[in-house]
N, C-alpha and C positions, 0 to 999 in steps of 0.2 A: 718591547723592541719593535722598531719600525721595519716593516717588510718593504725594502726599497725597490725590489723588483716589481712587486705588485703596484706600488705607487708610480713607478716609471711607466708601466703598461697602462695604467689608468690615465696618466698624463697624455700619452701618445694617442690613445683612443679618443679622449676628449678633444684634443687638438684637431685630429683628422676629421672627426664627425662635425665639429663646429665649423671648420673650414669648408667641408663638403656642403653643409646646409646653407651657408652663406653663398657659396658659389652657385648652387642650384637656384637659390632665390634670385641672385643677380642675373642668371641666365633667363629666368622667367621674366624679369623686368626687361631684359634686352629683347626678348621675343615680343613683348607688348609694344616695344618701340619700333618694330620693323614696319616700314612703310610698303608701298606698292613697289614691285620690281621696276627697273628703269624703263623697260619697253612699255609698261602699262602707264607710266607717268605721262608719257607723251600723248596718250589717247585718253587721259583721265577726263572726267566730266568737268566742264568749266561753267561758271555762272557769273553774270555781271552783278556787281554790288553797286550801291548808290553812288560811290565816288568815281565810278568808271574803271575801277580796278577789277582784275579778273581773279576770282578765287578758284583754286584747283583743289578738288577733294581727293585725298589719298586714302585708300582703304587698306587695312591690314589683311594679308592673305590668311585664309582659314587655317592653314597648317601652323602658322605662327601663333595664332590664338590657342590652338589645341596644345602646342608645345608649352606655351606659357602656363596654361591651366594645369597641365600635367606636372610641371616643375613645382607649382604652388601646392598641388595635392601631395607630392612627395615630401615637401617641406612640412606640411601639416602632419603627415604620418610620422616623420622623424621626431617632431616636437611631442606628439602624443605618446610615442614609444618611450621617449626620454622621461616624460611625466609618469608613465606606467612603471618605469624602473625606479624612479625616485620615491614614489608614494607607496608605502608598504600595504596600505589598505586595499590596493588594487590586485595584490597577489593572491 
């Protein structure tokens, strides 16, 4: 006989944890894409290139890098915990 309540709980937990892991990974990618704040862009270092165009270098704030790496570390921990639960030899 199938225990439908347990199957439903497993479905909800799997769905929430998968959506959470994907969301945290997406947040980490977004933090890596953060550029310099608007007031820093105006005073960003510029350099002349051969064509006469001006190249502006934008640096990512340190807090954005730290937040991105923290998100990736949380995702790695979630994946390793999932593997721990799936592989019986680890218990």
